[in-house]
Phi, psi and omega in degrees: 000157179264134179229151171248125187281133180272301185197175174260148181233165180300132185114349175099347182279154165265158176234147175216186176238136174294151180302143176293150177220197183294346180270354177122200182298135182294148182282164177291140177236136179254136175208145180274164168069022172245165183232154181305137178088347182285145167259128186226158166261135181210163174229142183285134179244348181206131177246128175238163181305322185253352183198174176224159174243142183226166176241135180289128176266309177196160180261122180278310180232100185287152174287148173296346179273357181283134178230168178282125179300144183276334185265133180293344182266355187303140181081350172252311171292141182274012187280318186245157185231340190237018182293344179275359182248142173303143188297321178299324177292320176301315180298316180295321178300315180295321177298316180296319179295318178299314181298314183292323180296319178296321181291316184286316188270315184261356183059032177259108181267084184280113181259352179280182179289147165255112183286124184255130180237125183217170178211200179304123185273006179233150177064026189269339188284131173261355181215127181219137181239135184225158175273150176238134174231125177206130177289167175298164185309325182275357184274154176271359181297127182286153174289139177214146172221138181169202179251179176276147177296145181306125177069023185215162172259012176275137179291134176251112183294136175228139178248000173207156179216099188296344177271352177267159185295160178303321181292320176299322179292324175293321178294323178296316178299319179297320179296320176300317180298315180294318182296318180292332181267003180079024184272004179260143174298153180295149173090000180292125186249331181212159175221140174240124176264133176224117182252151179282178186297324180281352181058040177233004174217146186215141171257144173239116178255123180254138179246124191244142176278349175217146186284117178280161175304145184300330180283358177298325181297316180295318180295318180293320179297320180296318178295316182294314185299327180294331182256337185224088184300337182285351181296121182264333182185159176235134177235142178243122178243153168270140180294317177053043176072015180298332185204144177263159185296337183279357182271131183289153179227136176228176183301337183255006179290349179271009182307317185255000187283126176225130178292116184277000177227165178284155175297143179280345176202151175206163177222138185064236188267146177260352184213159173245156169264120180254115186257125174248180178290345187252331184193166173252143184230133166280127179231110181282156172300125184101341178283151178282139172207150180301149193256354182259110186287344181267343187239007180300316180296319179296320178299315178300317180296317180300326183275325191250338187297134177075006181255136177198166179157201182276312185220138173236151180237122181245108183257143190058057193282346182060224180272006178102027182307313181268321185301322181296328179274320177300331180298336178279346187245343181237149179296322182217141177231133172253123183243124185246125179214136184263326186292129185303315183295311179295321181297321177296316177296320179305313182297328179281333188273333189267151177284181189294335182275010175252124174267111181271124183242123175268103183195158172285138185303317182296325178286321177299314180295319181295325183268005183232063179294149179078019179300138176232142177201158175275339178207137172240128176248130175234132180224070186284166173290184185300334178291348179075194181286318190088158187298317183297312180293323179296319178294320177294319179298323180298338182270352178294133181276096182210149178280344187208139171239130172255115184255117176260119188235144172244015180209107184296333181291311179286329173302310182298319177301314181291321178296326177302321178293316181295317180296320178297336180267006175107001176275162176218150179284131183249334184202140178238126175236136171249119178244116192276083180282347186228061178304150180076356179240167181280353186291140186236117175259134181220155176234116187243132174263126181238132184231164175287000000 
């Protein structure tokens, strides 16, 4: 059937309307890889009471914003969503989605500018996580590493990833070589590549469905180092039910992943030093750290520039990305992080005037009534604060909250709670940490 595309929505899909029939106005249909204004041929693959899903067959009248995808896997690999759109159009789309989500969910009709911050949209990732599939030694099942196929739970093998850094791509090639030659320990299910800011040193963290012998790390490190001199260390973790095989994985699915246990084995280094213009950070394998190597400094500036005072509160502090810089501007900083690996790095990274607290943010806020601060920074995972934590945060006596969000839906939900408690949005920034994908990172200033 022929459809005319209306707009793009959060999640990467375009929307159109099915043709009207004797039953009335046609329902909304969602389909990927189309652009606003395009006329396309598509076929419906799923019917629901309130909407339908379709697959694009061909574009009849392309948008002037349509470009040739740079990745040979695009539209088959489930990692990217916008490679068919000019980058400026992608940025505007994300800005429009952020504005509309705030209006619909939080009833915030933001009429001011959304400041957009962007950088090189390719080769930007310093951290990428992929699935590994390999049969036992006697099996004919081929070795594969990659992401999940678009709209499927089947692994899609990839041998390059244009949104990942050059060093990660070299490490990926090395892993393919080792896997094909049988050089990986049995049971390896996932791998996370983490490169430093200069992209000249890399950690490889492997997640295993079965515990390999402890000397496997040394053997694997020796194999890697011979082919990849930039390899700084290998870490082996047990999955321990962190994820089931049926869950899809894309390049940004590691946003919230933190190894909640120590590696059962490692070889050489367990951490990298990540150097920014503002501070140096120890980042262990498994600890959370921002993934865009070109925009980390800009993100720090958006959160910390022009802020100073007696006390700052940094919630979901990670390894101390913001707390280490806020410590230079505030007399005292309290940094709260729950994940053991990140919390351990946090304690090593921050100076003496930062109090590092290992606790869940919602529990910390609940157990700390009457909190006062000159600035509160929150950088939650995609799930956001949640109603309980948002209500507690609204009671903190502070003139300003800086909310760093990677999900406009949960951001809008949490802002609705803050606005109802008397706060108001003062500034909106969109910082595009995840080009070519539908993910939207924003930095919002909220004031009394």
